[in-house]
C-alpha positions, -999 to +999 in steps of 0.1 A: -561-767+186-600-764+189-614-760+223-646-781+230-672-780+255-664-790+292-672-826+301-682-823+338-680-801+367-666-810+399-674-791+433-672-751+430-643-735+447-649-708+472-627-677+469-627-640+464-640-646+428-676-654+438-702-627+431-690-619+396-720-612+373-722-635+342-710-615+312-734-638+288-768-639+303-763-610+330-785-629+354-762-657+368-730-656+389-696-667+378-685-694+402-650-706+406-650-745+395-627-772+384-639-786+351-626-815+328-618-794+297-615-809+261-593-798+234-592-810+197-556-811+183-538-819+150-555-849+133-588-846+150-574-862+181-592-852+213-575-847+246-591-843+279-576-819+304-587-827+340-596-802+366-590-768+348-600-737+370-626-719+355-653-694+362-687-710+355-723-694+354-747-710+377-775-699+356-766-703+318-735-724+323-712-701+303-674-704+312-644-680+315-611-696+315-587-670+329-549-670+333-549-697+358-571-721+334-551-712+305-516-718+322-532-754+333-544-760+298-509-749+282-487-769+306-509-801+299-506-797+261-469-790+262-462-821+279-489-843+260-477-830+227-440-825+234-441-794+219-409-774+213-406-744+237-401-707+225-367-707+239-357-738+217-369-721+188-351-689+196-319-711+202-324-727+167-325-692+150-296-681+170-273-711+164-277-707+127-278-670+127-313-670+110-340-643+109-376-656+110-380-650+075-349-670+065-359-699+089-393-701+072-376-702+038-354-729+047-381-750+068-411-741+047-431-734+077-440-698+071-426-667+087-460-660+106-458-696+122-420-691+131-427-660+145-458-673+168-437-704+180-407-682+187-429-659+211-450-684+224-482-674+210-487-706+192-478-742+197-461-761+169-475-800+165-453-828+179-442-836+143-430-801+137-413-800+171-393-833+164-382-819+130-369-786+146-353-804+174-335-827+149-322-796+130-313-779+161-290-809+173-278-821+138-259-794+118-252-819+089-289-824+086-297-785+088-271-779+061-286-806+038-320-790+042-304-755+036-290-767+003-321-788-002-297-819-009-321-849-005-301-872-023-292-909-008-256-903-009-236-917+021-232-895+053-205-868+047-174-880+067-145-857+078-122-851+063-135-850+027-102-869+018-073-884+038-040-867+025-009-849+036-018-813+046-009-789+020+013-756+029-014-735+046-029-765+064+006-771+078+006-736+093-030-743+108-017-778+123+011-760+139-013-736+155-032-764+171-021-780+207-023-816+195-008-830+225-034-812+246-062-827+226-046-860+232-047-856+267-083-848+266-087-880+248-104-860+219-080-873+192-058-903+188-019-900+197+002-900+165+032-884+150+020-885+115+007-852+098-015-869+077-032-887+106-032-855+127-050-837+099-077-864+096-081-865+136-086-829+138-110-826+109-130-853+125-130-836+158-142-803+144-162-816+115-142-797+089-138-809+053-101-799+055-078-777+077-083-746+056-121-748+064-113-752+098-091-721+100-121-699+088-146-717+109-123-713+141-115-677+134-152-668+130-159-687+163-131-669+184-149-635+172-181-645+189-171-648+224-163-625+251-129-635+264-105-630+293-076-623+269-041-622+281-026-596+255+009-602+269+011-637+255+015-651+219-022-655+204-034-674+174-072-673+165-072-708+155-062-722+188-085-697+205-115-707+183-106-744+189-106-740+227-140-721+224-155-750+202-147-777+226-162-756+254-193-753+236-195-789+226-192-797+262-218-771+274-243-788+249-246-819+271-250-797+305-286-792+311-294-756+325-328-737+334-335-710+312-310-681+315-321-655+340-297-626+348-318-618+382-311-656+392-273-653+383-268-620+406-287-639+434-264-671+427-233-649+433-240-650+471-238-687+472-209-689+450-189-666+472-196-687+503-183-718+484-147-700+481-140-709+516-137-746+508-113-768+489-119-761+452-120-800+445-149-803+471-171-776+457-165-774+420-195-796+411-217-774+434-206-742+416-215-759+385-249-767+397-256-731+410-247-716+379-269-742+357-299-733+380-294-696+367-289-707+330-253-708+328-233-738+316-198-739+334-171-761+315-135-765+321-111-767+291-074-765+296-054-737+283-039-745+248-008-734+232-010-699+216-046-696+230-039-667+256-072-672+271-079-677+306-116-679+307-146-668+283-184-662+283-211-656+260-249-663+256-250-691+233-289-684+229-312-660+249-321-690+271-284-704+278-252-688+287-218-704+288-185-698+308-155-717+298-126-718+326-092-727+315-078-733+349-045-714+336-034-706+373-041-736+394-045-714+426-078-714+445-078-677+443-073-672+405-099-699+398-125-676+417-113-643+405-115-656+368-149-673+374-164-640+390-147-618+362-167-639+335-199-636+355-193-600+357-193-596+317-227-616+318-241-591+345-226-558+332-218-560+294-238-593+277-275-589+273-279-606+239-260-634+218-247-606+195-227-588+225-190-600+223-159-580+226-125-595+215-109-569+193-089-550+222-051-549+220-043-540+256-065-556+282-054-530+308-068-505+287-101-521+279-128-504+301-150-534+300-123-556+313-114-531+341-151-529+350-152-568+351-122-569+373-136-543+398-168-560+400-151-593+407-128-578+432-155-561+451-178-590+452-152-613+466-139-588+489-157-554+496-134-523+490-151-506+519-142-535+543-107-536+528-100-500+533-110-503+569-088-534+573-060-516+554-062-487+576-057-505+607-031-532+592-012-518+564+011-548+563-010-574+577+002-607+596-008-639+587-030-640+617-046-606+609-053-617+573-069-650+585-092-629+607-102-606+580-108-632+556-132-653+581-151-618+588-158-614+549-163-650+545-138-658+517-105-678+515-073-660+529-058-666+496-085-647+478-085-616+505-045-616+500-046-616+462-073-588+461-056-569+486-022-572+465-040-565+433-055-532+446-022-522+463-004-527+430+024-548+448+028-579+467+021-564+501+013-600+516+041-623+505+026-650+483+058-674+492+052-668+528+014-678+522+023-709+505+047-717+535+018-713+556-003-733+537-030-705+529-025-702+489-038-737+480-033-750+444-047-775+426-027-808+420-023-824+387-048-850+398-073-825+410-070-807+376-075-835+356-106-847+379-120-814+371-115-816+333-129-852+334-161-842+351-166-811+329-167-835+300-193-860+311 
């Protein structure tokens, strides 16, 4: 893009910059001015950018654009040319696990261009931006480009063939919670193994269930998960659960991920804990989206053993999957804050994952996430003060304490019991007093439905 001579000058602006000598003629003074600015873009087309802040010499007319002017020009060109953002380029690289050199070899755009686009030092044309966005959204198109397969053959369908599952595929199919997929309206209800095989392959874009097994096992290894090591676990089920969560997250618009914004968002989330979950779930999702985190709800599946998981999908978008395994309000927030803790304490890039522990209670990262969640929801200092006064608090005392620290009594009670290592405050009594709310089946399904739209 070639800058051209400014068209016209509007009235000068008076500010602290007046009085700067001209760098060109050394006789005039650089005066803050708003100018119409022309830029030549690809194809010889000329764009006019109105009212660009510049410093213009009152003698020779030389101009200095400066940071403010460049920001105005770049913002105008980004919008006018529909240019792909550096975050989207980084997302493209991360999605397919590419180095800049590999991306250049596949696309033919050159390693230096890829580097400039990913860093924001240069802006790709609209046509290049459209192609990169297509590759980012369409995995099949990317794979065809990677293979240099430009034949006019019909679009690939899944599965590659409709048949009865082989011996290993039967094992894979048995690990999949098919009734849960039907409940989520992701597959058709059927009792036929052949039809189940086809439905699952279509859902996951797999040629067969053996391919799906490899794909889902690899996917499971790419997340940081709240894994219950005391339950039966199958990586295919866990990978499929994660896959569904990522597919749902793709449709959720978020601002660029920012750890500082996420840290600030925690205070707003904490205040929501005092209200019925069904009333504030959408607010929680919106708050997290503004910090660059997509929150989705995917019901727990057979042999999945996961309550929640998180990861950085790309440097500009994070994901939290919540399984609503325990339908209590307190567990909802404790698990959510546990996953937020992983993002704030342990995950700084899409490569940061940990799923290989055998005993969750012995994994330091999980212990740190638990402590952070408990301390953020109910400060340890405040609790110790409360505990010293009321070792075995009454319901009235618990409600008063919860109101003071601004969380729901159920959360205050559960954190109190977790730290004590025993049920000092009876859950049965809390339920009797309607202080331990739980999601109804209707509310749970409503959350699942809202998360998928």
